[in-house]
C-alpha positions, 0 to 999 in steps of 0.5 A, spaced: 753 383 362 748 378 364 746 375 370 748 368 368 755 371 366 756 374 373 754 368 376 758 363 371 764 362 376 759 361 383 757 355 386 750 358 386 747 353 391 752 357 396 749 363 400 752 369 398 759 370 401 759 378 401 753 382 402 754 389 398 751 394 403 748 400 399 744 406 402 742 411 397 737 417 397 736 422 391 742 419 388 739 419 381 745 422 377 749 417 380 746 410 382 747 407 376 754 407 376 754 405 383 750 399 381 754 397 375 761 397 379 758 392 383 755 388 378 762 388 374 766 385 380 769 378 378 769 373 383 769 366 385 764 366 390 756 369 390 755 376 392 748 380 393 747 387 393 742 390 398 741 397 396 736 401 401 732 407 397 730 411 403 724 414 400 728 418 394 724 423 391 728 424 384 727 417 381 732 413 384 727 408 386 725 407 378 733 406 376 734 401 382 727 397 379 730 396 373 736 393 376 732 389 380 728 386 374 735 385 370 738 382 376 733 379 380 738 373 383 743 379 385 740 385 386 735 385 393 732 392 394 729 395 400 724 401 398 722 405 404 715 409 403 718 414 408 725 417 409 728 413 415 734 417 416 730 423 418 726 419 423 731 414 426 738 412 423 738 406 428 732 403 425 735 405 418 741 401 420 737 395 423 733 394 417 738 394 412 743 390 416 738 385 417 737 383 410 745 382 409 746 375 409 754 374 407 760 372 411 762 379 409 759 386 408 762 391 403 760 398 404 759 403 398 753 409 398 749 410 392 753 417 390 760 413 390 762 407 386 768 402 385 773 402 379 776 396 380 773 389 378 777 385 382 776 389 388 772 384 392 776 378 390 782 381 393 779 383 399 775 377 401 781 373 399 785 377 404 780 376 410 779 369 409 787 368 410 788 373 415 783 371 421 786 377 426 784 382 421 777 385 422 776 389 416 780 390 409 780 397 406 784 400 400 786 407 397 780 411 394 780 417 389 776 423 391 772 427 386 770 434 387 764 436 384 765 443 385 767 448 379 775 446 379 773 438 379 779 436 381 781 429 383 786 426 388 788 420 391 786 420 398 792 416 402 799 415 401 800 409 396 803 404 400 800 398 404 798 399 411 796 396 417 792 399 422 791 398 430 787 401 436 794 405 437 792 409 430 788 414 432 782 415 427 781 412 420 785 412 414 781 410 409 774 411 406 767 408 407 767 406 400 773 401 401 771 397 407 769 390 407 768 387 414 766 381 418 759 381 418 758 381 426 762 387 427 756 391 424 750 387 427 747 388 434 751 395 436 750 397 443 745 402 444 750 408 446 753 407 439 746 407 435 744 413 439 750 417 438 750 423 433 757 421 431 758 420 424 757 412 422 764 411 419 767 414 426 763 409 430 766 403 425 773 405 425 773 405 433 769 398 433 774 395 427 780 397 431 777 394 438 776 387 434 782 387 431 787 389 425 785 393 419 789 392 412 789 398 407 791 396 400 795 401 396 791 400 390 786 405 388 779 401 387 773 406 389 771 413 388 768 418 393 764 424 390 765 430 394 760 435 395 754 431 392 748 436 394 745 433 401 751 429 403 754 430 410 760 434 407 755 439 403 751 440 409 756 440 415 763 441 412 763 448 411 759 450 417 764 452 423 759 451 428 756 444 425 763 442 425 765 444 432 758 440 434 760 434 430 767 434 434 764 434 440 759 428 438 765 424 436 769 426 443 762 424 447 762 417 443 769 416 444 768 417 452 762 412 452 766 407 448 772 407 453 767 405 458 764 399 454 771 397 451 775 391 454 780 393 459 786 392 455 783 397 450 782 403 455 789 405 455 789 406 447 782 409 447 784 414 452 789 417 447 783 417 442 780 422 447 786 426 448 787 427 441 779 429 440 779 433 446 785 437 443 781 438 437 775 441 440 779 446 444 782 448 438 776 449 434 773 453 441 778 458 440 781 455 447 789 455 444 792 457 451 788 451 454 790 446 448 797 448 449 798 447 456 794 441 457 797 437 450 804 440 449 806 434 445 800 435 440 801 442 439 808 441 437 805 436 431 801 442 428 804 445 422 806 452 422 800 454 418 795 450 422 797 454 428 797 461 425 790 459 422 787 457 429 790 463 432 787 467 427 780 463 429 781 464 436 782 472 435 776 473 431 772 469 436 774 473 441 773 480 438 766 477 436 764 476 444 766 483 445 
């Protein structure tokens, strides 16, 4: 599809209504499919693709340059000479966000992609007509890159509305379209927190308003990409525990910053996260005593697994 064909139904004198925000690093096997899935979107409004290459060493930048030459009015790359993520994640965020001009920002990293050409139009139409919603999301396929290569739909296939009363997220980052101000000018405690970015955004979205999730499957999440968070941390129990503690500290700081009418709900988030940390630390007695209602919600299988983990941890200390 040519640039002119993509822009056929746009009012080209208008600024972009949506900025597609794509952060990529060493995604040479995947980045073309991601960019193609963005360019295949059929919309009545202008959009731009802000793709940030964080000093890739595998030729990802060369692939992006080909798209930049072919679609110069749509693809707006940022090329780094040094890897910003390893130095200062907050600076990386500021760099890419400063280049996003749209009223809405759509998120998708360079190793994931969209699988429905009507995705953007559907989500933007929803947000345009529902000002009390801070973000719109949808269902996602998780595509495993291990030996079994299994694909599965990540969430129940039904439309759902989430509020601050709903702990954690029930959507994948590749599905997010949010109002632009929600990603700008974050307080320093959010920028400096080592908690994952999707965790930070989920709480911010729910403080700001409601989050809608379409039942439709409109993106694909590649699980197990080399160098990804899931690959680096997902199977390391010590790192997983550290991550859970980081999230807990983020929720505690967010509670102090949030409006008073949000603090009660955030207390519930803190309780759930504290309970989870207790379990991962092997402190089952404390977890059961302090949070009996949460303990009752665990399946028998998970209770057994956590008990075995606690026994193993205890024997290692002896």
